[in-house]
C-alpha positions, 0 to 999 in steps of 0.5 A: 135403891142401894144393893144393901137396901134391896137385900134387906127389903127384897131378899129372902129371909127364912126365920124359924122359931122352934120351941122345945119338945115338951117332956112326957106328960107336960102340956104342949101348946102348938102354935102355927105362925104365917108370915112372908119370910121371903119376897118383897115383904120379907123384912116385915115378916121377920119383924113379925116372927122376931116380936113373937120370938122375943116374948117366948125367949123372955119367958123360957119358951113357955106361955101360961106354963105350957111348953110352946112348939112354934112353927113358922110357915112362909106365905110370901105375902100371897093370900092363896099360899097362906091358905095352903100353909094354914091347912098344913099347920092344922092338918099335919102339924096339929096346931091349936091355933095359927097366927099372922098373915100380913096383908088385909087380903090375907086376913080375909083369905085365912079367916074362912080356914079357921071356920072350916077347920074349927081352929083358932085364928089370931090376926096379929097384923092383918087389919081387914076391917070387916073381919071384926065388923059385918062379917064377924058372925061367919068367923067364930074362931077368929080374934084380932090382937092388932087393929082394924085398918080404918081405926087409926085413920079416923083419928088422923082425919079428925086431927087433920081437920083440927089443924085447919087443913081444908083440901086433901089429895089422897094417894093410896095402894090399890088393894083392900087395906089401902081402901079401908085406911083411906076410907077411914081418913076420908070419912072422919076428915069430911065429917068435920068439914074437910074435903078429899078432892082427888083419889089416886090408886097406884098398884101394890108394889109400885116403885116408880111414882112418876106417872102419878105425882104430876097429877096431884092437884095443886090447890090441896093443902096436904097429901094423904098417903098410904104406902106399904113395903118398899113403896113407903121408901120411894113415895116421899123421896120421889115426891120431894124430889119433884119439888112438892113440899105440901105436908104429908099425912101418912097411913100407919105403914107409910112411916113405920119403924121398919122403914124409917132407918132407910129413909132420909131427911126428906121425911122429917116433919111428916105425920102419921097415925098408928096404935104404936110408936117406938118413941112412946116414952113409957118404962114398958116401951123403953124396956121393949125397945132396948130388949128388941134392939139388943137382940135383933140390932134394930128398933122394933116396928109395929109388926114386932110390937103387935106380935110381942103383945100377941104372945103376951095376950096368949100367955095371960089367956093360958094362965086363965085356963090353968096352963091347959088348952081349953079349946078355941071357944073358951080361949077366945072368951079368956082373951076377950076378958083380959086387959093388958099393959103393953109396950103400945099402952093399955089394950082391951077387947071390944065385943066384936073381938077387936082391940080398944087402944090408944091411937098416936099421931106421930111426927118424924123427927131426928133426935136422940132418944132412950139414951142412944148416942146417935141422932136417928129418925123417930116417930115422936108422939105429938097427940094421943087419942086414948081408948079408941074403938074401931067404930071411932065416935060413930057408935057401933050401930051407926058405923055398921049400917054403912058399907065397908070402906072400899075403892068407891066408899066414901064416894069422892063427892068433892073430886073434880 
């Protein structure tokens, strides 16, 4: 890894977006924002902040007519630190809501704070499945504007089956998000006749995949991978360097736009699934990509779009509330009633406060797009599954009757 890349991915990067103080008598909306702005996930955290800040800047620092005070706190990607920062935002800064948390484990840690402090928590990235499934009743002040971990990967499992893949080896980061992403893929893939024949769990933050790559079973048709942060750069490079040419089917974070600029031609042709691609060819997304790239000098990642769309959702909900903060319960009702046209496409909310949205199957291609002169790596959309629910095609009742996806569910019944 080059020193420049290490600085980008591993260096500290403190990003503060501060709204103007509201004039006397004007409504002020105080928003706390929790993201890793230092540590190994600093670049991702910056993308989160930048996405939200771009929408604020485009709307004069106001949402729904209210002046916004935007307070960013660094959780370093650590759930316990996030809890401390959330309490600080609520008790000291008197925010009406807090947003963010990157890791699924952070989402699980932050949601109880919202209940204890009766403060709205909007998960704009943390995709922890069960927060909008079996555990939702414990979190009346929680709502998600992003996705649930397994949501795109049910679609990817179905797509893999439709391509004729019969046997797949899974290698996924060993923590809650990895379990839920892998579980969604495995469930859908096996339900349509495929077999996951091996599961490999490298620890979160793994840089050297040398101990794992030689163990990959040779009779697999493809490899499913779920990598996050710097892991996403290292795994495909080391896999191809070891001479393994099997197709890679990646969880959404494995090939997100935050990583693509640092990847090489070894990832061309790799396929992944997510609810956003910077290559979505719509006027709304083209305008977003160009505005983001003009302001920040890079193509937006899904972390950027999720938070841009979160700001849009808050804007529309504040308009419904007449520009005045209505309290968390009423605000959630406003948000849940809204259907948005966003850079990712049409988005609405299900009855368990999780988005219903398009899921895109994407292939990495090197091409010119949106009028940019240089050929670059883009996640070209090759199939769209419209209006996908977190319950896929199973139905809410049947889906919730099964356990949450974890390290051992679904069981690896075809492993040898």
